[in-house]
C-alpha positions in Angstrom: 91.4 111.9 134.4 90.3 110.0 131.3 93.0 110.7 128.6 91.8 110.5 125.0 93.7 108.2 122.7 93.4 107.9 118.9 93.7 105.2 116.4 93.6 105.0 112.6 91.1 103.1 110.4 91.7 102.4 106.8 89.3 102.5 103.9 90.3 100.5 100.9 88.9 101.6 97.5 87.7 98.8 95.3 85.8 98.9 92.0 82.1 98.4 92.5 80.9 94.8 91.8 84.3 93.2 92.2 85.1 90.3 94.6 86.8 92.6 97.2 84.1 95.3 97.1 82.2 95.4 100.4 79.7 98.1 101.3 81.5 99.9 104.1 85.2 99.7 103.9 86.1 101.6 107.1 86.7 98.5 109.1 90.5 97.9 109.0 92.2 99.2 112.1 95.9 100.0 111.4 98.1 97.7 113.5 101.8 97.2 114.1 103.9 94.2 113.0 102.7 92.1 115.9 99.0 92.7 115.0 98.3 95.0 117.9 96.3 98.1 117.0 98.4 101.3 116.8 97.2 103.8 119.4 98.4 107.4 119.3 98.5 109.9 122.2 97.2 112.8 120.0 95.5 113.6 116.7 98.8 115.2 115.6 100.7 111.9 116.2 98.0 110.1 114.1 98.3 112.7 111.3 102.0 112.3 111.2 101.6 108.5 110.9 99.1 108.9 108.1 101.5 111.3 106.3 104.2 108.6 106.5 101.9 106.0 105.1 100.8 108.3 102.3 104.4 109.0 101.4 105.4 105.4 101.2 105.2 103.2 98.1 101.9 101.4 97.8 101.0 98.6 95.4 97.3 98.3 94.6 95.6 95.0 95.4 93.5 93.2 92.8 90.4 95.3 91.9 91.6 98.2 94.1 91.4 101.6 92.1 93.4 103.9 94.4 95.4 104.1 97.6 93.5 103.7 100.9 92.0 106.6 102.7 92.6 107.0 106.5 90.4 108.3 109.3 91.5 109.2 112.8 89.1 107.9 115.4 89.1 108.0 119.2 89.7 104.6 120.7 86.4 105.0 122.6 84.4 105.5 119.4 82.1 102.9 117.7 84.4 102.7 114.6 87.2 101.5 116.8 85.2 98.8 118.3 83.1 97.5 115.4 
């Protein structure tokens, strides 16, 4: 049986034309303190993790205009592997 696993990718929001602005920002996979990608057993687990990140303090980076957005992806999807 092939069990589905889920990860979280982050989209950073930069002002257009700034140094950090890159066309598609959905490339940062959320990882733990050791640098390993965080893998969740269910979409619910991933949603809970996103809720915790959204509730935590966040300091904007240079030229970033808002907090990041998050997307839940299956670990067998193209977004996870690109």
